[in-house]
C-alpha positions in Angstrom: 0.0 -0.2 0.1 0.9 3.5 -1.0 -0.3 7.2 -0.2 -0.1 7.9 -3.5 -3.9 9.7 -4.9 -4.9 8.5 -8.1 -6.9 10.9 -10.2 -9.1 11.1 -13.1 -6.7 10.4 -15.9 -5.2 12.9 -18.3 -3.5 13.2 -21.6 -1.3 15.5 -24.0 1.6 15.9 -25.9 4.6 15.7 -24.5 6.9 16.8 -26.9 6.9 20.0 -29.2 4.5 20.5 -32.1 6.1 20.0 -35.5 7.5 17.3 -37.9 10.1 14.8 -36.0 11.2 11.5 -35.4 9.0 10.9 -33.0 6.5 12.6 -30.6 5.4 11.4 -26.6 1.5 11.2 -25.3 1.6 11.2 -21.8 -1.2 9.6 -20.1 -1.7 9.5 -16.1 -4.1 8.7 -13.6 -5.9 6.1 -11.8 -7.3 4.3 -15.3 -4.7 5.4 -17.3 -3.5 1.8 -17.6 -7.2 0.2 -18.7 -8.0 3.6 -21.0 -5.0 2.9 -23.3 -5.5 -0.6 -23.3 -8.8 -0.2 -25.0 -7.2 1.7 -28.1 -3.9 -0.6 -28.0 -3.5 -3.5 -30.0 -0.6 -5.9 -28.6 0.1 -6.9 -25.5 -2.5 -6.5 -22.8 -1.1 -3.8 -20.7 -3.3 -4.4 -17.9 -1.0 -7.5 -17.4 2.3 -5.7 -18.3 4.8 -5.0 -15.6 6.2 -1.7 -14.4 8.9 -0.2 -16.3 8.2 -2.1 -20.0 7.6 -1.2 -23.2 5.6 -2.9 -25.4 5.1 -2.4 -29.8 1.6 -2.2 -30.4 -0.9 0.2 -32.4 -3.4 2.6 -31.4 -6.6 2.0 -33.5 -10.0 3.5 -33.4 -13.1 2.7 -32.1 -14.2 1.5 -35.9 -10.6 -1.0 -35.8 -9.1 2.2 -38.5 -5.2 1.9 -37.3 -3.8 5.2 -36.4 -0.4 4.3 -35.5 2.5 2.0 -35.1 3.6 3.1 -31.4 5.9 2.2 -28.5 3.7 2.2 -24.9 6.3 2.3 -22.2 3.9 1.8 -18.5 5.2 3.0 -15.3 2.8 1.8 -12.0 2.2 3.7 -9.7 3.9 5.5 -7.5 7.1 4.7 -9.6 6.3 7.4 -12.5 6.9 10.8 -12.7 3.6 11.6 -11.2 3.6 8.8 -8.5 0.2 7.5 -10.2 -0.4 5.0 -13.3 1.2 6.4 -16.3 1.6 5.3 -19.8 3.9 7.1 -22.4 3.4 6.0 -26.0 6.0 7.3 -28.6 4.4 7.5 -32.0 5.6 9.1 -35.3 6.2 13.0 -35.1 4.4 14.8 -38.0 1.9 17.3 -36.7 -1.5 15.2 -38.0 -0.3 11.8 -36.8 0.2 12.9 -33.2 -2.6 14.3 -33.2 -5.1 11.8 -34.3 -3.3 9.5 -31.9 -4.0 12.3 -28.9 -7.7 11.9 -30.3 -7.9 8.3 -29.9 -6.9 8.2 -26.8 -9.0 11.1 -25.4 -12.2 9.2 -27.0 -11.7 6.3 -24.4 -13.1 9.0 -22.0 -9.6 10.7 -21.0 -9.8 14.4 -20.3 -6.8 16.9 -21.7 -4.1 18.2 -19.2 -3.9 21.8 -18.3 -0.5 23.3 -18.7 1.7 21.6 -16.0 -1.1 19.5 -15.0 1.8 16.3 -15.0 4.0 18.2 -12.4 1.3 19.3 -10.0 0.2 15.8 -9.3 3.6 15.0 -8.8 4.3 18.0 -5.9 0.5 16.7 -4.6 1.8 13.2 -4.2 4.7 14.0 -2.6 7.0 13.1 -5.8 8.7 16.7 -5.7 8.7 19.7 -3.5 7.5 22.8 -4.4 10.8 24.7 -5.3 11.7 21.1 -7.1 8.2 21.6 -9.5 9.6 25.4 -10.1 13.1 24.0 -11.1 11.4 21.9 -13.9 10.0 24.4 -15.7 13.5 26.5 -15.2 15.0 23.7 -16.4 12.7 23.6 -19.5 12.8 27.7 -19.7 16.5 28.2 -19.4 18.6 30.0 -22.3 22.0 29.1 -20.7 23.9 26.2 -19.8 24.2 28.6 -16.3 20.8 28.9 -16.1 21.0 24.7 -16.9 23.0 24.9 -13.9 20.9 26.3 -11.8 17.9 24.7 -12.2 19.1 21.6 -11.8 20.8 22.3 -8.4 17.0 23.4 -7.5 16.2 20.4 -9.0 18.0 18.2 -6.6 16.8 19.7 -3.2 19.5 21.6 -2.4 17.6 24.8 -1.8 14.6 22.7 -0.1 17.2 21.6 2.7 18.4 24.5 3.4 15.0 25.6 3.8 13.9 22.4 5.8 17.2 23.2 8.3 15.5 26.7 9.0 12.4 25.5 9.4 13.2 22.3 11.7 15.2 25.4 13.7 12.2 27.3 14.5 10.1 24.9 14.5 12.2 23.7 17.8 12.9 27.2 18.6 9.1 27.3 18.9 7.8 24.1 21.1 10.2 25.4 23.9 8.8 29.0 23.7 5.1 27.4 23.6 5.3 24.9 25.9 6.5 27.5 28.6 3.1 29.3 28.1 1.6 26.0 29.0 3.3 26.4 32.3 3.0 30.4 32.6 1.7 29.8 36.0 4.2 27.6 37.4 7.3 30.1 36.2 8.4 27.5 34.0 11.6 27.9 32.0 12.1 25.5 28.9 13.6 28.1 26.7 17.3 29.4 27.2 16.5 32.9 25.6 20.4 33.9 25.4 20.6 30.3 23.0 17.1 31.3 21.3 18.6 34.6 20.6 21.9 33.3 18.7 20.4 30.4 16.6 17.8 33.0 15.6 20.8 36.0 14.7 22.4 32.8 13.0 19.1 32.4 10.5 19.1 35.8 10.1 22.6 36.2 9.0 21.8 32.6 7.1 19.0 34.3 5.1 20.6 36.9 4.2 23.6 35.4 2.9 20.7 33.2 0.8 19.1 36.5 -0.5 22.5 37.9 -1.4 22.2 35.8 -3.9 19.4 36.6 -5.5 20.6 39.5 -7.9 23.3 36.4 -9.6 20.8 33.9 -10.2 18.4 36.4 -11.6 20.9 37.3 -14.2 21.6 33.7 -14.9 18.0 32.8 -15.3 16.7 35.5 -17.2 19.9 36.5 -18.7 21.7 40.1 -18.8 19.5 42.6 -20.0 22.0 44.6 -22.3 21.2 48.0 -23.6 23.6 49.3 -26.7 23.4 52.9 -26.5 25.3 55.9 -28.3 24.7 58.1 -31.2 23.4 57.4 -35.0 26.0 55.3 -36.7 28.1 54.4 -33.3 28.2 51.0 -34.7 25.4 49.2 -32.1 23.4 47.3 -35.1 27.0 45.8 -36.3 28.0 45.2 -33.3 24.7 43.6 -32.1 25.0 41.4 -35.4 28.7 40.7 -35.0 28.0 39.1 -31.5 24.7 37.2 -32.5 26.4 36.0 -35.4 23.6 37.1 -38.0 22.0 40.1 -39.1 19.8 40.4 -36.5 19.7 44.6 -37.1 19.8 46.6 -40.9 22.9 48.1 -41.2 23.3 51.5 -43.7 25.2 54.5 -43.8 22.5 56.6 -42.9 21.8 58.2 -39.6 18.7 57.3 -37.5 18.2 53.9 -39.5 17.3 52.4 -36.4 14.1 53.7 -35.4 12.7 51.1 -32.5 14.7 48.7 -30.3 15.9 45.7 -31.9 16.2 42.8 -29.0 18.6 39.2 -29.7 19.9 36.6 -27.7 23.4 35.8 -26.7 25.0 33.9 -25.2 28.8 33.5 -23.7 30.5 31.1 -21.3 27.1 29.9 -20.6 25.5 33.2 -19.5 22.8 34.5 -21.4 23.0 38.0 -22.4 19.6 40.2 -23.8 21.0 42.5 -26.5 18.7 45.6 -27.3 20.2 47.6 -30.1 18.6 50.9 -29.6 18.0 54.0 -32.0 20.7 56.6 -31.9 20.5 59.2 -29.5 19.5 62.8 -30.9 17.1 65.6 -31.5 15.0 65.1 -34.5 11.5 66.4 -36.0 10.8 62.8 -37.4 7.9 61.6 -35.1 9.3 58.0 -35.5 12.7 58.3 -35.3 11.8 60.2 -31.9 9.7 57.6 -30.4 12.8 55.5 -31.2 15.0 57.4 -29.1 12.0 57.8 -26.3 12.3 53.9 -26.4 16.0 54.0 -26.0 15.7 55.9 -23.1 13.4 53.7 -21.3 15.5 50.5 -22.4 18.7 52.4 -20.6 16.3 52.9 -17.4 16.0 49.4 -16.8 18.9 47.7 -18.3 21.6 45.2 -16.4 24.8 46.0 -18.2 24.7 49.5 -20.7 26.7 49.7 -23.1 28.1 53.3 -24.4 29.5 53.2 -28.4 31.0 56.1 -29.1 32.5 56.3 -33.2 36.2 56.8 -33.1 36.1 57.7 -36.3 34.6 61.7 -35.6 35.8 63.8 -33.4 34.6 63.8 -30.0 32.8 66.9 -28.7 32.3 68.7 -26.1 28.9 68.3 -26.3 29.2 64.3 -26.5 31.5 64.5 -23.5 28.6 65.8 -21.3 26.3 63.4 -22.4 29.2 60.5 -21.7 29.2 61.8 -18.4 25.4 61.6 -17.9 25.0 58.7 -18.9 28.0 57.6 -16.5 26.3 59.5 -13.8 23.0 58.4 -14.2 23.6 54.4 -14.3 24.7 54.5 -10.8 25.4 51.5 -9.7 24.1 49.8 -13.3 27.8 47.9 -14.7 28.7 50.7 -17.7 31.2 49.8 -20.7 32.4 52.9 -22.5 33.4 51.5 -26.2 35.1 53.0 -28.4 34.0 51.9 -32.1 35.2 51.6 -35.8 39.0 51.4 -34.7 40.1 50.5 -38.2 38.6 54.0 -38.9 39.5 55.9 -36.5 41.1 59.8 -36.5 44.2 60.8 -34.7 41.6 63.6 -32.4 39.0 60.8 -31.9 40.8 58.8 -28.3 41.6 59.6 -24.7 40.5 63.6 -25.6 41.0 66.0 -23.3 38.1 68.2 -22.5 38.2 70.9 -20.2 36.4 71.7 -17.0 34.6 68.4 -17.4 34.8 65.0 -15.4 33.9 61.6 -16.7 32.0 61.6 -13.9 29.6 64.3 -14.7 30.9 66.8 -11.7 31.9 69.6 -13.3 35.2 71.5 -12.6 37.4 74.7 -13.3 40.4 75.1 -15.2 41.1 71.0 -15.2 41.8 69.0 -17.9 40.0 65.1 -17.5 40.4 62.5 -20.6 37.3 60.7 -21.6 39.2 57.0 -20.8 37.8 53.8 -22.9 37.5 50.8 -21.7 38.0 49.0 -24.8 38.3 50.4 -28.5 37.4 47.4 -31.1 36.4 47.5 -35.0 33.2 45.2 -34.9 33.6 45.1 -39.0 37.0 43.7 -38.8 36.5 42.1 -35.2 39.5 43.6 -33.6 39.0 43.3 -29.9 35.8 41.6 -30.0 36.9 38.8 -27.8 38.1 41.4 -25.5 34.8 42.9 -25.6 32.8 39.5 -25.1 35.0 38.8 -21.7 34.5 42.5 -20.8 30.8 42.2 -20.7 30.4 39.6 -18.7 33.3 40.5 -15.8 31.0 43.6 -15.6 27.7 42.0 -15.4 29.0 39.6 -13.0 30.9 42.7 -11.2 31.5 42.3 -7.6 29.0 38.9 -7.5 31.0 35.7 -6.3 29.4 32.7 -8.5 30.7 29.7 -9.5 28.6 26.4 -11.1 28.7 25.1 -7.5 27.0 28.0 -5.7 23.5 27.8 -4.6 21.9 30.6 -5.6 17.8 32.1 -5.1 16.9 32.2 -9.0 13.3 33.3 -8.1 11.4 36.4 -6.8 8.7 34.5 -5.3 11.4 32.8 -3.3 13.5 35.8 -2.6 9.9 37.5 -1.3 8.9 34.5 1.1 12.8 34.6 2.5 12.5 38.4 3.3 9.5 38.2 4.9 10.6 35.1 6.7 13.6 37.1 8.0 11.5 40.4 8.9 9.6 38.3 11.0 13.0 36.9 12.5 14.4 40.6 12.8 10.9 40.6 15.2 12.0 38.1 17.0 15.0 38.9 18.0 13.6 42.5 18.8 11.0 41.1 21.1 13.7 38.8 23.0 15.6 42.3 23.4 13.1 43.9 24.5 12.1 41.5 27.5 8.2 40.9 25.8 6.5 37.3 26.7 6.5 34.4 24.7 3.1 34.6 22.9 4.4 37.8 21.0 7.8 35.5 20.3 4.9 33.1 19.1 3.7 34.7 16.5 6.9 36.4 15.0 8.2 32.7 14.9 5.3 31.1 13.8 4.9 33.6 10.9 8.6 32.8 9.5 7.7 29.3 9.4 5.1 29.7 7.4 6.8 32.0 4.3 9.5 29.0 4.3 6.8 26.8 4.0 5.5 28.8 0.8 8.4 27.7 -0.2 8.7 24.4 -0.4 5.2 23.6 -0.5 4.7 22.9 3.2 2.1 25.6 3.0 0.6 26.4 -0.1 -2.9 27.7 -1.6 -5.2 27.3 -4.4 -4.0 30.2 -6.1 -0.4 30.2 -5.0 -0.4 26.7 -7.3 -2.7 28.0 -10.0 -0.1 30.9 -10.4 2.8 28.8 -10.5 1.6 25.5 -12.6 0.1 27.9 -15.2 3.4 29.2 -16.5 4.5 25.2 -17.4 3.8 23.6 -21.2 0.8 21.1 -21.6 2.2 17.7 -21.3 4.2 18.7 -18.3 
């Protein structure tokens, strides 16, 4: 006997729709094996053992053969969902796959909702909630570092930390609440100093996890990298060079780029979401003006800003002021100043002396400051592009400790829960310092427990589950 719940059977195509060698249709539920048997001609699947594969044919109720298939049987609880499951491998054409699915649905099986198989795996205790979310992250990962981060969460590393935190709080709460039961006897079960040290240690450990979120977000979602600069500075050429295709239109005419252009590019396992923007200048052209406006908006939400200066044109004071203004506005956002068209540079276009202007936007009198480029490149000739790639990665992850073994918080939901738990722990520490009674302390500790429990799924609501699993693809 086991405690796995067997829900009504569901079915869905588990592989991408399209033409291919094979497609997989997944069926799971309390009568999945019997329902598939009714349209499968071959071995009696109800007599088949778990983890066995059988050749046969899927047939309509009128006996018409739909396709030759392989049916793999997984018996509860040893399946992805924990339920009886059959996975049918058929030929991968769009029409044949859809017809096989329709034939299975005609047996009285319901179409699966997005993420419903993984939701059943969670409800049946096969996965923690954080692990279930990692399944979606793994599917949607666009870089190897995102894959690594999803694998760590899928392996349960985050869950291990959260369970340890919760158990420590549970033990502390038990002692505090036991005292409340004997309050008239003035019995003390909890050593207040040890409890305070425990909570301080928990606060520090949770803070350490929270510190990984910014890196985790960049690893998971990619580094939003905005190329900005004046018209014809080489922004589109650089984007095309990095992605290896003519993603953006390049001409000698200023103002060719009228809207932001996005392209994904991966370097050493890290995803960069490159954004080519309209050249910055005053214009009466309404369309170009809107493009400049969107450039400014993209700049404000960037994770990395790369300002490009055309070295074939002299550096004038107005452009120096513009560069200094951007360097000041980015604040803590990583910034690179890159000279472009190195192959066409003029003698007076680099390391230019600018009077009365500091590159950080602070005005001085009677001082000379130089605009110093982080790099000078020629995207057309490929000169220093390798160095630029390394600089972009280094600057994007600047001051962020990260390696393949690092545990990262990548979900904003997990971050929010950890932040709330930490606030409650701080309140509990404050309650101890103020000498408040155990009932106040217990309220804060239980609130921290609740927040941590939402990460692993020990505490859930229907709305929370709907929100999480709705972003899954159908068939997973």
